[in-house]
C-alpha positions in Angstrom: -25.1 -20.4 -26.8 -24.4 -17.4 -24.6 -24.8 -15.1 -27.4 -28.2 -16.5 -28.2 -29.4 -15.9 -24.7 -28.1 -12.3 -24.6 -30.1 -11.8 -27.9 -33.2 -13.2 -26.5 -32.7 -11.0 -23.3 -32.4 -7.9 -25.3 -35.5 -8.5 -27.5 -37.4 -9.3 -24.4 -36.3 -6.0 -22.9 -37.4 -4.2 -25.8 -40.7 -5.5 -25.9 -44.0 -3.7 -25.3 -45.1 -6.3 -22.7 -41.9 -6.0 -20.7 -42.1 -2.3 -20.5 -45.8 -2.1 -19.4 -45.3 -4.8 -16.9 -42.2 -3.2 -15.6 -43.6 0.1 -15.2 -46.5 -1.2 -13.6 -44.6 -3.3 -11.1 -41.9 -1.0 -10.3 -43.8 2.4 -10.1 -47.7 2.0 -9.8 -48.3 -1.2 -8.0 -46.2 -0.4 -4.6 -47.6 3.3 -4.7 -51.2 2.0 -5.1 -50.9 -0.7 -2.6 -49.1 1.3 -0.1 -51.6 4.3 -0.2 -54.5 1.6 -0.1 -53.0 -0.3 2.8 -52.1 2.9 4.9 -55.4 4.7 4.3 -57.8 1.6 5.0 -55.7 0.3 8.0 -55.9 3.9 9.5 -59.6 4.2 8.9 -60.3 0.7 10.3 -58.4 1.5 13.6 -59.8 4.9 14.0 -63.3 3.3 13.5 -62.5 0.6 16.0 -61.2 3.2 18.8 -64.2 5.5 18.2 -66.6 2.5 18.3 -64.9 1.1 21.4 -65.0 4.4 23.1 -68.5 5.0 22.2 -69.8 1.8 23.4 -68.1 2.2 26.7 -69.7 5.4 27.2 -73.1 4.1 26.1 -72.7 1.0 28.4 -71.9 3.2 31.3 -74.8 5.6 30.9 -77.5 2.9 30.0 -76.3 0.9 33.1 -76.9 4.0 35.1 -80.3 4.4 33.6 -81.1 0.8 34.2 -80.1 0.8 37.8 -82.6 3.9 38.3 -85.4 2.2 36.7 -84.8 -1.0 38.7 -84.9 1.0 41.8 -88.3 2.6 40.7 -89.4 -1.2 39.9 -88.4 -2.0 43.5 -90.6 0.9 45.0 -93.7 -0.2 43.2 -93.1 -3.6 44.5 -92.8 -2.4 48.0 -95.5 -0.2 47.7 -98.2 -2.9 47.0 -101.5 -3.7 48.5 -100.3 -4.8 51.9 -98.8 -1.4 52.9 -100.6 0.6 55.5 -101.8 3.3 53.2 -103.1 0.7 50.6 -104.9 -1.1 53.6 -106.4 2.7 54.5 -107.5 2.9 50.7 -109.3 -0.3 50.7 -111.0 0.1 54.3 -114.1 1.7 53.3 -113.7 4.2 55.8 -113.6 8.1 54.6 -111.1 9.3 57.2 -108.7 6.4 56.4 -109.0 6.8 52.9 -108.2 10.6 53.3 -105.1 9.9 55.5 -103.9 7.1 53.1 -104.3 9.6 50.0 -102.2 12.3 51.7 -99.7 9.8 52.7 -99.4 8.3 49.2 -99.3 11.8 47.6 -96.4 12.7 49.9 -94.6 9.2 49.1 -95.1 9.7 45.4 -93.5 13.2 45.6 -90.5 11.7 47.6 -90.2 9.4 44.7 -90.6 11.9 41.8 -87.9 14.0 43.4 -85.5 11.3 44.1 -85.2 9.9 40.3 -84.1 11.8 37.5 -86.0 9.8 34.8 -89.5 9.0 36.2 -91.9 11.8 35.0 -95.3 10.3 36.5 -96.3 8.2 39.2 -99.8 6.9 39.4 -102.1 4.9 42.0 -105.4 3.5 40.8 -108.1 1.4 42.7 -110.1 -0.5 40.2 -112.9 -1.3 42.8 -113.4 2.3 43.8 -112.4 3.9 40.7 -110.0 6.3 42.8 -106.5 7.4 41.5 -103.5 9.6 42.6 -101.3 11.1 40.4 -98.0 12.9 40.7 -95.7 14.3 37.9 -92.7 16.7 36.9 -92.5 19.5 34.6 -91.1 16.9 32.1 -94.2 14.5 32.1 -95.8 16.1 29.0 -98.8 17.9 28.7 -102.2 17.6 30.5 -103.7 15.9 27.7 -101.2 13.1 27.6 -101.4 12.6 31.3 -105.3 12.4 31.1 -104.8 10.1 28.2 -102.6 7.8 30.3 -105.0 7.8 33.3 -107.9 7.0 30.9 -106.1 4.0 29.4 -105.3 2.6 32.8 -108.9 3.1 33.9 -110.5 1.5 30.8 -107.9 -1.4 30.5 -106.8 -2.0 34.2 -106.0 -5.6 33.3 -103.3 -4.7 30.8 -101.5 -3.3 33.7 -101.3 -6.2 36.0 -97.9 -7.1 36.6 -95.0 -7.8 38.8 -93.1 -4.3 38.0 -89.9 -6.1 36.9 -89.7 -5.0 33.4 -90.5 -1.5 31.7 -92.4 -1.8 28.5 -93.0 0.6 25.7 -96.6 1.7 25.3 -98.0 4.2 22.6 -100.6 6.3 24.3 -102.1 9.4 22.5 -99.5 8.9 19.6 -96.8 9.3 22.3 -94.2 6.5 23.1 -93.7 6.1 26.8 -91.5 3.8 28.9 -94.0 2.3 31.5 -93.5 -0.2 34.6 -96.6 -1.3 36.3 -97.5 -3.5 39.2 -101.1 -4.5 40.0 -104.0 -6.8 40.6 -107.6 -6.4 40.8 -107.5 -4.2 43.9 -104.7 -1.9 43.1 -102.6 -0.8 40.2 -99.2 1.3 40.6 -97.7 2.7 37.4 -94.5 4.7 36.7 -93.9 6.1 33.4 -91.5 8.5 31.5 -91.1 10.1 28.3 -88.1 9.1 26.0 -87.3 12.8 25.8 -86.6 12.8 29.7 -84.2 10.1 29.1 -82.4 12.0 26.5 -81.5 14.6 28.7 -78.6 13.0 30.0 -76.9 13.2 26.6 -77.1 17.0 26.6 -73.8 17.2 28.3 -72.1 14.4 26.4 -69.3 15.4 24.1 -70.5 15.1 20.5 -68.7 15.9 17.2 -70.5 17.9 14.4 -72.7 15.7 12.4 -73.4 13.1 15.2 -76.2 12.5 17.4 -77.8 10.2 19.7 -81.3 8.5 19.9 -83.4 5.8 21.8 -84.8 3.2 19.6 -86.6 -0.1 20.4 -84.6 -3.4 20.3 -86.1 -4.1 16.9 -85.1 -0.6 15.4 -88.1 1.6 15.9 -87.1 5.0 16.7 -88.5 6.6 19.7 -86.7 10.3 19.7 -86.2 12.9 17.3 -83.4 12.7 14.9 -82.0 15.2 12.3 -83.7 15.1 8.8 -80.6 13.5 7.1 -80.5 10.6 9.8 -84.4 9.6 9.7 -83.9 7.0 7.1 -81.1 5.1 8.6 -81.4 1.5 9.3 -81.4 0.6 13.0 -83.0 -3.0 12.7 -79.7 -4.8 12.2 -78.8 -7.6 14.8 -75.3 -7.2 14.9 -72.8 -6.7 17.8 -70.2 -4.0 17.8 -70.8 -1.3 15.1 -72.0 -1.0 11.6 -72.6 1.5 8.9 -75.7 2.8 7.3 -77.1 5.4 5.0 -76.1 6.4 1.6 -72.6 5.1 0.8 -72.5 4.0 4.4 -71.9 7.5 5.6 -73.0 7.0 9.3 -71.4 4.7 12.1 -74.1 3.1 14.2 -73.1 2.0 17.7 -75.8 0.5 20.1 -76.2 -0.5 23.7 -79.2 -2.4 24.9 -81.0 -1.9 28.1 -81.5 -5.0 30.5 -84.7 -4.1 32.1 -86.5 -2.3 29.6 -87.6 -2.5 25.7 -85.0 -0.1 24.5 -81.5 0.7 23.3 -79.4 3.7 23.4 -77.7 4.5 19.8 -75.0 6.8 18.8 -74.8 7.9 15.2 -71.6 9.5 14.0 -70.8 10.8 10.6 -67.8 8.9 9.0 -66.4 12.1 7.7 -66.3 13.5 11.1 -65.1 10.3 12.6 -61.9 10.2 10.4 -61.2 14.0 11.2 -57.6 14.5 10.0 -57.5 11.2 8.3 -60.3 12.3 6.0 -57.8 15.3 4.9 -55.2 12.9 4.4 -57.3 10.3 2.5 -58.1 13.3 0.0 -54.5 14.4 -0.2 -53.7 10.9 -1.3 -56.4 11.0 -3.8 -55.1 14.2 -5.1 -51.4 12.9 -5.3 -52.7 10.0 -7.4 -54.8 12.2 -9.6 -51.8 14.5 -10.3 -49.4 11.3 -10.8 -52.0 10.0 -13.4 -52.5 13.2 -15.3 -48.7 13.6 -15.6 -48.4 10.0 -16.8 -51.6 10.0 -19.2 -50.0 12.0 -22.1 -46.7 9.9 -22.3 -49.2 6.7 -21.8 -51.5 7.7 -24.5 -48.9 8.5 -27.1 -47.1 5.2 -26.3 -50.2 3.0 -26.3 -51.6 4.8 -29.5 -48.3 4.4 -31.5 -47.4 0.9 -30.3 -50.8 -0.8 -29.7 -53.8 1.1 -30.7 -53.0 2.0 -34.3 -51.6 -1.4 -35.3 -54.7 -3.0 -33.8 -57.0 -0.7 -35.8 -55.2 -1.5 -38.9 -55.4 -5.3 -38.1 -59.2 -4.8 -37.3 -59.9 -3.2 -40.5 -57.9 -5.8 -42.4 -60.0 -8.6 -40.7 -63.2 -6.9 -41.6 -61.9 -6.8 -45.2 -61.0 -10.4 -45.3 -64.5 -11.2 -43.7 -66.2 -9.7 -46.6 -64.3 -11.7 -48.9 -61.4 -9.5 -50.3 -58.1 -11.4 -49.8 -56.0 -8.8 -51.6 -55.8 -6.5 -48.3 -52.1 -5.8 -47.1 -51.5 -3.9 -43.9 -48.4 -1.6 -43.8 -46.0 -2.3 -41.2 -45.7 1.3 -39.6 -43.0 2.0 -36.9 -44.3 -0.2 -34.1 -43.3 -2.7 -31.3 -41.5 -6.0 -32.4 -44.4 -7.8 -31.5 -47.1 -5.9 -33.5 -44.6 -5.9 -36.5 -44.4 -9.6 -36.5 -48.1 -9.8 -36.0 -48.9 -7.6 -38.9 -46.4 -9.4 -41.1 -47.8 -12.9 -40.2 -51.2 -11.6 -41.0 -50.2 -10.5 -44.5 -48.6 -13.7 -45.0 -51.6 -15.7 -43.8 -53.9 -13.7 -46.0 -51.8 -14.3 -49.1 -51.4 -17.9 -48.5 -55.3 -18.3 -47.9 -56.0 -16.5 -51.2 -53.6 -18.9 -53.2 -55.0 -21.9 -51.3 -58.5 -20.8 -52.0 -58.0 -20.5 -55.7 -56.0 -23.7 -56.0 -58.5 -25.4 -53.9 -61.6 -24.3 -56.0 -59.8 -25.1 -59.1 -59.1 -28.7 -57.9 -62.6 -29.2 -56.8 -64.1 -28.3 -60.0 -61.7 -30.3 -61.9 -62.4 -33.2 -59.7 -66.3 -32.6 -59.9 -66.0 -32.5 -63.4 -63.8 -35.8 -63.6 -66.3 -37.6 -61.3 -69.2 -36.8 -63.3 -67.6 -37.6 -66.6 -66.5 -40.8 -65.0 -69.9 -41.8 -63.7 -71.7 -40.8 -66.9 -69.2 -43.0 -68.9 -69.8 -45.9 -66.3 -73.6 -45.9 -67.0 -73.2 -46.1 -70.8 -71.0 -49.0 -72.1 -72.6 -52.2 -70.8 -75.6 -51.2 -73.0 -73.8 -50.6 -76.2 -72.5 -54.0 -77.1 -75.9 -55.6 -76.5 -77.7 -53.3 -79.0 -75.0 -53.7 -81.6 -75.5 -57.5 -81.1 -79.2 -57.4 -81.5 -78.8 -55.2 -84.7 -76.3 -57.8 -86.0 -78.7 -60.7 -85.5 -81.5 -59.0 -87.2 -79.5 -58.2 -90.0 -78.8 -61.9 -90.4 -82.4 -62.6 -90.4 -83.1 -59.7 -92.9 -85.6 -58.3 -90.7 -85.5 -54.7 -92.1 -88.7 -53.4 -90.3 -87.1 -54.2 -86.9 -83.6 -53.0 -88.1 -85.3 -49.6 -88.9 -87.2 -49.6 -85.7 -84.2 -50.5 -83.8 -81.9 -47.9 -85.3 -84.2 -45.1 -84.9 -84.8 -45.7 -81.1 -81.0 -46.5 -80.7 -80.0 -43.4 -82.6 -82.7 -41.2 -80.4 -81.1 -42.9 -77.4 -77.4 -42.0 -78.3 -78.4 -38.5 -79.2 -79.9 -38.1 -75.9 -76.9 -39.3 -74.1 -74.5 -37.1 -76.1 -76.4 -33.8 -76.2 -77.2 -33.9 -72.3 -74.2 -35.1 -70.7 -73.0 -31.5 -69.3 -76.4 -30.3 -68.6 -79.7 -31.0 -66.6 -82.8 -32.2 -68.2 -86.5 -31.9 -67.3 -88.3 -35.1 -66.1 -90.4 -34.9 -69.5 -87.1 -35.4 -71.5 -85.8 -38.1 -69.3 -89.0 -40.1 -69.5 -89.2 -39.7 -73.3 -85.4 -41.2 -73.4 -86.7 -44.1 -71.3 -89.5 -44.8 -73.8 -86.9 -45.1 -76.4 -84.9 -47.4 -74.1 -88.0 -49.5 -73.3 -89.0 -49.8 -77.2 -85.3 -51.2 -77.5 -86.1 -53.6 -74.7 -89.3 -54.6 -76.1 -87.5 -55.4 -79.6 -85.0 -57.4 -77.9 -87.1 -59.5 -75.5 -90.8 -59.0 -76.8 -93.7 -58.2 -74.7 -93.0 -60.4 -71.8 -92.9 -57.5 -69.4 -95.2 -54.4 -68.4 -94.0 -50.8 -68.0 -96.2 -48.0 -66.4 -95.6 -44.6 -65.6 -97.7 -42.5 -62.9 -96.5 -38.9 -63.2 -97.7 -35.7 -61.9 -98.1 -33.6 -65.1 -97.1 -30.4 -63.1 -93.5 -32.0 -62.6 -92.7 -32.6 -66.3 -90.4 -29.6 -66.3 -88.7 -30.2 -63.2 -84.9 -30.2 -63.9 -82.9 -33.4 -62.9 -79.3 -34.8 -63.8 -79.6 -36.7 -67.2 -79.9 -40.6 -67.1 -81.0 -40.6 -63.4 -84.4 -42.2 -63.7 -83.0 -44.3 -66.9 -80.4 -45.8 -64.5 -83.1 -46.7 -62.1 -85.2 -48.3 -64.8 -82.3 -50.1 -66.4 -81.3 -51.6 -62.9 -84.8 -53.0 -62.6 -84.8 -54.5 -66.1 -81.4 -56.2 -65.5 -82.2 -57.6 -61.9 -85.8 -57.9 -62.1 -86.4 -59.2 -65.5 -87.6 -63.0 -65.9 -88.0 -64.5 -69.3 -90.4 -67.1 -68.0 -92.7 -64.8 -65.8 -94.5 -61.4 -66.1 -92.1 -58.6 -65.1 -93.7 -55.4 -64.2 -91.8 -52.0 -63.8 -93.5 -49.0 -62.5 -92.3 -45.3 -62.6 -94.0 -43.0 -60.2 -93.1 -39.1 -59.8 -95.1 -36.8 -57.5 -94.6 -34.0 -55.3 -94.8 -34.5 -51.4 -94.3 -32.3 -48.4 -91.6 -33.5 -45.8 -89.7 -30.8 -44.0 -89.7 -28.8 -47.2 -91.7 -29.4 -50.4 -89.8 -32.3 -52.4 -90.2 -34.3 -55.7 -90.2 -37.9 -55.3 -89.1 -40.3 -58.0 -89.6 -43.9 -57.3 -89.1 -47.0 -59.4 -90.4 -50.3 -58.4 -90.5 -53.8 -59.9 -91.8 -57.3 -59.0 -88.2 -59.2 -59.0 -86.3 -60.8 -56.3 -85.7 -57.6 -54.4 -82.3 -56.0 -53.3 -80.2 -58.1 -51.0 -79.9 -56.8 -47.4 -76.3 -56.2 -47.8 -76.6 -53.8 -50.6 -79.6 -51.9 -48.9 -77.0 -51.9 -45.7 -74.1 -50.5 -47.8 -76.2 -47.8 -49.4 -77.7 -46.7 -45.8 -73.9 -46.6 -44.4 -72.6 -45.2 -47.6 -69.9 -48.0 -48.1 -68.9 -48.0 -51.7 -70.4 -50.9 -53.8 -68.3 -53.0 -56.2 -69.7 -55.4 -58.7 -73.6 -55.4 -58.8 -75.7 -52.4 -58.9 -72.6 -50.1 -59.5 -74.9 -47.9 -61.6 -77.1 -47.2 -58.7 -74.1 -46.3 -56.5 -72.8 -43.8 -59.3 -76.2 -42.3 -59.4 -76.1 -41.8 -55.7 -72.8 -40.2 -55.7 -73.9 -37.8 -58.6 -76.8 -36.7 -56.5 -74.5 -35.9 -53.7 -72.1 -33.9 -55.7 -75.1 -31.9 -57.4 -77.5 -31.6 -54.4 -75.3 -31.8 -51.0 -77.8 -32.0 -48.3 -80.8 -31.6 -50.4 -81.3 -35.1 -51.6 -81.6 -38.6 -50.5 -81.0 -41.9 -52.5 -82.8 -44.9 -50.8 -83.1 -48.6 -51.5 -85.9 -50.9 -50.1 -87.8 -54.0 -50.8 -91.8 -54.3 -51.1 -94.0 -57.0 -50.2 -94.5 -59.9 -51.2 -91.5 -59.4 -53.5 -89.7 -56.8 -55.5 -87.5 -53.9 -55.2 -88.2 -50.1 -54.7 -85.6 -47.2 -55.6 -86.6 -43.9 -54.4 -85.1 -40.5 -55.0 -85.9 -37.5 -53.0 -85.0 -34.0 -54.3 -85.7 -30.7 -52.8 -88.0 -28.6 -55.0 -85.9 -25.6 -54.7 -83.1 -27.5 -56.1 -84.5 -28.2 -59.2 -86.7 -25.1 -60.4 -89.0 -25.5 -63.3 -87.8 -24.2 -66.6 
């Protein structure tokens, strides 16, 4: 028992499967897993750290920006229509209006100088049409200021508000961040360009390939970006950070403003983000490549010798067998234990299949020959004794004319049976044979029955098994014939189009018809014993000769009578 275990263990250790799994598990898998885990964990930690630092810096600066914008909003709300200078503007006295204008101008100058991010300050009186503006050198060109003033004057109702929130407004194809307070008496506006807001990022520490920008909270970019960053996606609603660009090249960190419709965004190139880790990653890849190139020659030779070459031989052998050639034999070259066993089993299997195929074919042919001969013999004997007995009776009566007629038809009947047993006959030959049979029946029973043929002349040359229609006619004579009545037997042969073009042979009579049990047995293909054995043998002959291409049907007609129908696909009995 112990020796058998050792032998099994030795075979297992020599198998190709064991060597491949062992090599992969012991060498490749730990190395690849370790490198994968180290690099990806390092990248994740670095990304998390940089994203956290960037988020803190952005949060701090956006908070400072929001505080300043909120202070400007507070000044707008304090400098409203109830202040002394506003009352002077609205008094209607020119001297009071002049003094108020001077005071307001100086106040605006103080506001402009006090805050870093406000470029323009404007006061507009809708009822009088007067306006006072103050601006800095960063406020844009004269045309932009004129466009803002014109927009406020033309649509003053759009600038009514309480001054709590800074909105983005696009004027003269330029995005501006604007806050306004006003009503139908006075409108106070403060605005700035996004380029002014971006001045605070000039002193921020940036790596090469990184940038800052300002976008709307929906992702619309308000400031200029390098060309390679212009197609980045800033629309994602995601906290923390995410990646965008080709192959997720850039890390995106965002911080939204609490008092305006904007957000500050930092864009960092992943390669610059990883720094030295990027070099380590490339070094790991180089190590894996070198390792792979050292292993490839040995691995290729091993696989070619022990797997690829034997599998190629097996594939060629299988293709040869598929083409019907069972003489193929694959050589057992030097290979692994499993492949040698597989090839030897294949050769043995093909050899056995060839022997079984020949033996099965021979047995099948012999069986079919025996079945057909047996069925043909079953059709014949019951008629012979009746014919001989009839001739004996006529001889006793010395009716030589009937004896001559009987022997002539009987000899033609026997000649047809003996000459056509091993071949097919035409429908015309079969009907001629049935004529001899019916002549014998008339000699035997007289003219107390009627026989009728309705045959498509184009089908007389159609090939069928011998004695097929004769068996059907003989069955009708046996079960439908009535000595005291008028027996009718009719043979119809025509062409019909079903799923395919078919030849339909139908024999009907006016007898009692088939018992329901016999019809059921034929439909369910339950073997018949006793009555109607001739029809059952004919059905079996059809199945052997035309498998899947023929039908043998029994039915009854109204008011009485039996109908026997045979359907054969026309391609199965080509005309001679």
